[in-house]
N, C-alpha and C positions, 0 to 999 in steps of 0.2 A: 483626114487631112496628112497627108504622108511628109515622112521625117526622116532626114538620115540621119543613124544610128551608126557609126563605124566604117564597116563596109557593107552596110542593111540597109533599105528603105523600109520604115515600117508607119504602118498607122498607128496614129496616137487614140489606142482605143484604152477602154477599162479591162480588157480581157487581153492574158498574155499570150502575144501573137509568138513566140516561140517558144511551143509546146514539148521539147524533148530538154528544157533549161535544168532540169532536174539531174539528167543523166548524163549532159553530153558538154563537156567545157568548153567548147565555141558557143555554143548555145547560152549556157552560164552566162559567160563573158558579155554577149552581147545583151541580154538582159540585165545583167548591174549596169552596161555602159546606158543602155536607155533607161534605167532607173533613175540614174544620178544625172539625167538630163531636166530632170525636174528639180533638181538644186534642192535636197532635202535638208542638206547645215542651213540653206537660208531660212526654214521655218522650224527646224527641232532642233534645241540645245538640250541634248542627253545631260552636259555638266550646270547647264543654270540653274538655277531655282524653279523658275517657268521652261515645262519641257517644248512645250509649243509655241510657236513666235506668237504677239500679238496680231501680224496679218491675217493669221487663219483664225484665231479666235474672237476677231471683232464683229465678225458678221452671224455671231451664235447668238441668239435672245439671250440676254443676262437671266430673265425668269426662266427658268426652266420647264414650267406648263406653259409656255410660248415656243418651245421648240416642239416640230413637227412630230415627232414619236410620241411627246408627250400630252398633245390638242388630241380631246377626247374625239372631235367631230371628228378625226383623221380615220379613227378607226371604229365610232359606233354604230358606224350604220353598218357593218360587217354582218352579214348572212352567206353561209355555206351555200354552195350552189347545189341546188339539188339537182341530178340530170339523170335521164333516163337511161336503165338497162341496155347497152348499146349492142349486148353480145348477140342478142337474135339478129341480127342485121349483118352481123362478121361471116364470111366465107374463109373458104378455105384459099392459102397461099397459092398462086399460079391457075385459080378459078376466072373463067370469063365470065362476069359477070356485070346486067346494065344497070348504071346507077338511075334508070328510069321506072325500075320497078318500085311498086309503093310495099 
């Protein structure tokens, strides 16, 4: 989904579409404008007793053991992937080689 922010149309993604924002003042201003479009002042209240608005916290389960990262079933079955050594299949960069060879 494209969104117009100031003079630029950007994709609404979790990744920052302005990679030079840390060093480029124009990109920084566009990034700041984009982030403000999410209206954080409606969700976060730094001067209030409760920092995060109820609109955000109401979807978080009250019981900590019910939260996704705390439910053992979400990570209990994890086993490290056992992968074979790939180095015998490598070849020099620029070498022409068939992927049909075993």
